[in-house]
C-alpha positions in Angstrom: -14.2 15.5 -20.7 -13.7 11.9 -19.8 -15.0 9.3 -21.2 -18.6 8.1 -19.0 -17.5 4.3 -19.9 -14.2 5.6 -17.7 -16.1 6.6 -15.4 -18.5 4.0 -14.7 -15.0 1.0 -14.2 -13.9 4.2 -12.5 -16.8 3.7 -10.0 -16.6 -0.1 -10.1 -13.2 -0.3 -9.1 -13.0 1.6 -7.0 -16.1 -0.3 -5.2 -14.5 -3.8 -5.7 -11.6 -2.9 -4.9 -12.3 -1.2 -1.5 -14.7 -4.4 -0.6 -12.3 -6.6 -0.8 -10.0 -4.3 0.7 -12.2 -5.0 4.1 -12.3 -8.5 3.5 -8.7 -8.7 4.0 -8.6 -6.3 6.9 -11.8 -8.4 8.4 -10.2 -11.8 8.0 -6.8 -11.0 9.7 -4.7 -11.0 6.0 -4.1 -7.4 5.8 -2.4 -4.8 8.9 -5.0 -2.2 9.2 -1.8 0.0 8.8 -1.2 -0.9 5.1 -3.9 -0.9 4.0 -4.7 3.4 4.8 -3.3 3.6 1.9 -5.2 1.9 -0.4 -8.4 3.1 1.4 -7.5 6.9 0.4 -6.4 6.2 -3.2 -9.5 3.3 -3.3 -12.0 7.1 -2.0 -10.1 9.2 -4.9 -11.0 7.1 -7.5 -14.1 6.9 -6.5 -15.1 10.7 -6.4 -13.2 11.0 -9.3 -15.9 8.2 -11.0 -18.8 9.5 -9.3 -17.9 13.5 -9.7 -16.7 13.5 -13.3 -15.9 18.0 -12.8 -13.7 16.8 -10.3 -11.2 15.1 -12.7 -11.7 18.2 -15.2 -10.9 20.8 -11.8 -8.0 19.0 -11.3 -6.3 18.9 -14.2 -7.4 22.8 -15.1 -5.4 23.3 -12.0 -2.1 21.5 -12.8 -1.8 22.1 -16.0 -3.0 18.5 -17.9 -4.1 19.0 -21.6 -7.1 16.2 -19.9 -8.9 15.2 -17.3 -8.2 10.7 -19.0 -3.8 12.1 -18.5 -4.8 13.7 -14.7 -6.7 10.2 -13.9 -3.8 8.4 -15.6 -1.3 10.6 -13.8 -3.0 9.9 -10.8 -3.4 6.0 -10.6 0.4 6.1 -11.4 1.2 8.1 -8.4 -0.6 6.0 -5.6 1.3 2.4 -7.3 4.0 4.9 -6.6 3.2 6.2 -2.9 2.4 2.0 -2.5 5.1 0.6 -3.6 7.8 3.3 -1.5 5.4 2.4 1.5 5.7 -1.3 1.1 9.8 -0.9 0.3 9.9 1.4 3.8 7.7 -1.8 5.4 9.8 -4.5 3.8 12.8 -2.4 4.7 12.7 -2.4 8.6 11.8 -5.5 8.4 15.5 -6.9 7.3 17.3 -4.5 10.1 14.7 -6.5 12.6 14.6 -9.6 11.4 19.2 -9.8 11.5 19.2 -8.1 14.1 17.3 -11.0 15.7 18.9 -12.9 13.6 22.1 -11.7 15.6 21.1 -12.5 19.0 19.8 -16.5 18.0 23.5 -16.6 17.3 24.4 -14.5 20.5 22.1 -16.6 22.5 23.0 -20.7 21.2 26.7 -19.8 22.2 25.7 -19.2 25.6 24.4 -22.2 25.2 26.8 -24.6 23.9 29.3 -22.8 26.1 27.0 -23.5 29.1 27.0 -27.0 28.1 30.6 -27.5 27.9 31.1 -25.7 31.3 28.8 -28.5 32.6 30.0 -32.0 30.7 33.2 -30.4 32.2 
């Protein structure tokens, strides 16, 4: 069984995290598409904190010896999946920036060629 203290910590951390994410979205500091994974993650931790038998059931389903290890595994999986989604977003931004820089270079070259033609 998962200690009662851990359930209280899960409830507090997931609630504070959920409210923090909502506040960031409200102040336009975080886009909704990036916050969805955090919402699901905090909601799941809140459910595990509120319903202690849920972690026991998940442990039995996956054959994990203790429910605490299941919670740590889920937290680890959530962290890895968040990092992966952010890596994908960063990669897309990098490609877009590269394309914009290349277009800007071509436009600068065109402008300088037009200036040279006008000066002649």
